[in-house]
C-alpha positions as CSV (number, residue, x, y, z in Angstrom):
1,X,0.0,-0.1,0.0
2,X,1.4,3.4,-0.9
3,X,1.8,6.2,1.6
4,X,-0.8,8.2,-0.3
5,X,-3.3,5.4,0.0
6,X,-2.5,5.2,3.8
7,X,-3.0,9.0,4.2
8,X,-6.3,8.7,2.3
9,X,-7.7,5.9,4.2
10,X,-7.0,7.4,7.5
11,X,-8.3,10.8,6.7
12,X,-11.5,9.4,5.2
13,X,-12.1,7.4,8.2
14,X,-11.4,10.1,10.8
15,X,-13.1,13.0,9.0
16,X,-15.6,11.7,6.5
17,X,-14.7,14.5,4.1
18,X,-16.8,15.8,1.4
19,X,-13.6,16.4,-0.6
20,X,-10.2,15.0,-0.1
21,X,-7.0,15.4,-2.4
22,X,-3.8,13.8,-1.3
23,X,-1.0,15.1,-3.6
24,X,2.5,13.8,-3.6
25,X,4.7,16.8,-4.2
26,X,8.0,15.1,-3.7
27,X,8.9,15.6,-7.3
28,X,8.9,19.5,-6.8
29,X,12.1,19.3,-4.6
30,X,14.0,16.9,-6.7
31,X,15.2,15.0,-3.6
32,X,16.7,11.4,-3.7
33,X,14.0,8.6,-3.4
34,X,15.2,7.7,0.1
35,X,14.2,11.1,1.5
36,X,10.9,11.2,3.0
37,X,8.0,12.3,0.9
38,X,6.2,15.8,0.7
39,X,2.5,15.9,0.5
40,X,-0.3,18.4,0.1
41,X,-3.7,17.5,1.6
42,X,-6.8,19.4,0.8
43,X,-9.7,18.3,2.9
44,X,-13.3,19.6,3.3
45,X,-15.3,18.2,6.2
46,X,-18.3,19.1,8.5
47,X,-16.0,18.1,11.4
48,X,-14.1,21.3,11.1
49,X,-17.3,23.4,11.8
50,X,-16.4,25.8,14.7
51,X,-12.7,24.9,14.8
52,X,-9.8,27.2,14.2
53,X,-7.2,26.2,11.6
54,X,-4.8,25.3,14.4
55,X,-7.3,22.8,15.9
56,X,-8.1,21.3,12.4
57,X,-4.3,20.9,11.6
58,X,-3.7,19.4,15.1
59,X,-6.3,16.9,14.5
60,X,-5.0,15.8,11.2
61,X,-1.5,15.6,12.5
62,X,-2.7,13.4,15.3
63,X,-4.4,11.0,12.9
64,X,-1.2,10.9,10.7
65,X,1.2,10.9,13.6
66,X,2.8,7.5,12.7
67,X,3.4,8.6,9.0
68,X,4.7,12.1,10.2
69,X,7.1,10.3,12.3
70,X,8.9,8.2,9.6
71,X,7.3,8.7,6.2
72,X,6.4,12.2,5.6
73,X,8.9,15.0,5.5
74,X,6.5,18.0,4.6
75,X,2.8,18.1,5.0
76,X,1.0,21.1,3.6
77,X,-2.5,21.3,4.9
78,X,-5.5,23.0,3.5
79,X,-8.5,22.3,5.6
80,X,-11.9,23.8,5.1
81,X,-15.5,23.6,6.3
82,X,-18.0,23.0,3.5
83,X,-19.1,26.6,3.7
84,X,-15.5,27.9,3.3
85,X,-14.9,25.6,0.4
86,X,-18.0,26.7,-1.5
87,X,-17.2,30.4,-0.9
88,X,-13.4,30.4,-1.8
89,X,-12.2,27.3,-3.5
90,X,-14.8,25.2,-5.2
91,X,-13.5,26.2,-8.6
92,X,-9.7,26.1,-8.0
93,X,-7.1,24.4,-5.8
94,X,-5.1,26.4,-3.4
95,X,-1.4,26.3,-4.1
96,X,1.3,25.2,-1.8
97,X,3.4,27.9,-0.2
98,X,6.5,27.1,-2.2
99,X,4.6,27.3,-5.5
100,X,3.6,30.9,-5.0
101,X,7.1,32.1,-5.8
102,X,7.0,31.3,-9.5
């Protein structure tokens, strides 16, 4: 099972998201294959209602604690309530921070 699949399955189970993208961005850094992977997660869930960004990210990090410990080098998180997603991002994907410099 790939790390992407593990991440997807854990997040699907924990947050029952309306939308979930797990994107492997390791190729952007041109690192050797033995280096941990870099991922961007875009997740939209009702579970995030009433939570601040920090609370959402903490919950995601807790679910992925094992992977963050030994399989993930960088995890870029974009977490939204359904209302936020509809208002701001329904027609486009947010960029990772390192992509904004081009």
